[in-house]
Each structure stands twice: as structure tokens, then as C-alpha cells.
N, C-alpha and C positions, 0 to 999 in steps of 0.2 A: 688772288690775294696771297700774301706771304704765309707759309706754313703748310701743314699737312693735315688731312682728315682721315679718320679711321672709324669704321663701324665697331662699336664696343659690345652692344647687346641688342637683342631683338625683344627684350622685355616680355617674358613669359606671361605675366599677369595683365598686359596691355597690348593687344594685337595691332593697335593703330599707331604705336609710338616706338621709336628706337633711340638708343643712346649713341651719339656720335662724339668722338673726341677730336679736338683741334689743338695743334701746337703752333703758336706764333713765334717763329724763330727770333725776330727782331726784338719783341718784347720779352721773350723767354717765359711765356705764360702758356700753361696747358688748361684747356677748358673742356667740360663735358656739356653737351646740349641734349635735351630731350626733344626729339623732332617728331611731329605728327606727319605720317607718311601720306595722309589724305590731302593736306593743304599746304604742307611745308612750314607751318608755324612752328616756332621753337622757343624753348625757355632754357636759360643757363641753369644748370643744376650743381656744378662744381667748378671751382677755379683754383689753380695752384701755380705759384711762381716757381716753376721747375719744369724740366723736360720729362714729363711722365711717359713711360713706355707701356704701362698697363694700369687699367682701372679695374677694381673688383667691385662688382655690384652686390649690395646686400639684398636680403629677401624682400625689402621694401621698395626695390627698384631704383634705389639711389646709388651713385658711385660713392662707396664708403671707405675704400682703401686705394691708395695710389702707390705705384712703384716707379722710382726714377733711377737712372744710372748716373753715377758720379764719375769723376776721373779715375777713382781707384776702387769703386765698389757699387753698392746699391743702397738707396735710401728708401725707407718705407714710411708712408704717411697714413694716418687713419683719422676718421671723423666719428665722433660720438653721435648717437641718434639725434639729439636735440641741439647739436652744435653746428654752426655754419662753417667753422674753420677746420682745416686739416692740420693735424699736429704731427711733427716728426717723431715717430715712436721707436725707430730702429735704424741703425747704420751698420752695414756689413762690408767686409773687405772683398776684394775681387775673387778670392778663392772659395768663398762661401756660397753655396746654393741655397736659394730661398725663393720658391715659386708658388705663390698662392694659387689654389685651384678655384675655390669659391667659398662663400660663407656657409657654415654648417646650419642645420635646421634651427638652432637656437638664435641665429642671427647676431650672435655676439662674438663667436670665434670663427676662425677660418681653417679649412683644410689646406695644408701647405706641404710641399716637398722640400725637405731641409736637411742639411748636414751640419747644422750649427753646433751640435753637441756630440757628433759622431764622425767617423771617417767614411760612413756610408750615408747615402741619401735615403731618408725614411719618410713615410707619410706620418705627419703629426697634426695635432689640433693646436692652434695658437690663438691666444687672445691679445689683440693689440694693446690693451690697457694693462697687461701683465707681460710686457715684451721679452723679459728674460727667462720665461718658462715656456716649455713645449710639452704637450701630452702625447707620448708616442702612441700611434695607432697601429702602424705596421713597420717593423724594423727587420730587415732580412740580414742574416749573418754574413753572407758572402757576396751579395750583389746590391746594387743601388736600385731603388724604386725609381723608374724612369718617368712614368706618367700614371695618372689616375683619372677616372671619369665619374661624374656624379649623376645619379638618377633622380630626376625630378619626381617621378612617380613613387619612389620608395620612401622618402628622400634620404639617400645615403650614398657613400662611395660604392659603386657596384663593379668596377673592374680596375685592374692595375696591370702595368707591365714593368718588367725589370731589365736591367742592363748588367751583364756580368763582366764587363771590361771597362777600363778607364781609358779615355783618349790619351794617347801619347802626345807629348809636346816635342815634336821634332824641331831642331834648330839648324839653321843653315851654316852656322859657324860657332866656334867655341866662345868667342867674345860675347855674342848675343846670349848664349846659354848662361854664361857667368853673370851678365847683367840681370837676366831674369831671376836667377837664384838670389842675388843680392836684394833685388826689389821685393821678392817674395818674403825674405827674412825681415826686411825693414817694415813691411806692411802687415806682417802677421799679427793677428789679434786685433 
């Protein structure tokens, strides 16, 4: 069938079911299915008319946040606890890093790696329903926070890694470099 499948989660609270996402290219629809690994039975748990590249599962085992790529950046959707629909809560340009790790123990906010309000990537707590605010958890002066892992047992972020260099953008010719600079200026903000 048209589209791609990806394992999203092994559902910590339900050892017999997994979340699988499917993107149907022709229809332009992303779907999350909860699949019973014993008999193959499945139920649709989330659908979004966009090319979702990541789903973030809430503590309730449902896909509650979705990340999609646009031509010039990233779009973030979120779903309230008792709402069947996903709402577009944030749009970011291509130069902004915004990588959700997982929902925090409160199941309302997410841990995210973000450089929205800084020139460094930091670990922040972000509530989708207050999208223009971030609570800094760890901001390093001279390096980016590269990754973070969450401990189910504790429940908290239990390890981080950093990156002390920025990837250079090599260009094969001056014209391409000028186009890139102009595009970056026009799309800033």
C-alpha cells in the first residue's frame, strides 16, 4: 500500500500493544495506530492531515503532540486531553531547533531541546497551550545541549550530552552561499 510505516512506541504501560505511524503520501495523511502484537488487531488513535515526522506520546499512551516539516521549517501540533483534534500550536523557521523528548511527569508539558530564545540549544520545559513560553531547565553558556534521556524509574531527565561546535555550512560556490544568506534573512523570525 502507498505510504510508510514506523514503530513509534512500545507502550510502557501495555506490553501487548505498540503505536505504529503511517503516512499515506497520496492522501497526505499521517495516522497513528495502536496495534495488538498478539493478534494484529488495531485501532486508529490519531490522524492528522500533514506529513508528521514525529509523534510524542503522553503518559496516557496516546499520541498527543505531532511534529511536521514544512517547506521552510517545522510545525507543531498538540491535542488536549479530552479533545479528538490536533491543533497547530507553533510554527518555526528552518534555523530554529525544537526537538521534543517526551512529556514530563505532569503529562501537561514536554521536555524539549530548543534554541527559540537563545543562540544555544537548551533543555527546556514547554507547555503546548502556552506556546510562546519556555521554562529553562538547563542552559549551558558555551555549548549546545545535544541530547537528553528520560528515566521512567525516576521519572526525570537523567542524562544529557552536549556539543561544543556548530556545523559549518560549506558551499560549493559563492552564488549558492549568497542565495543561502538572502533566504536566511528573508525567513528570519
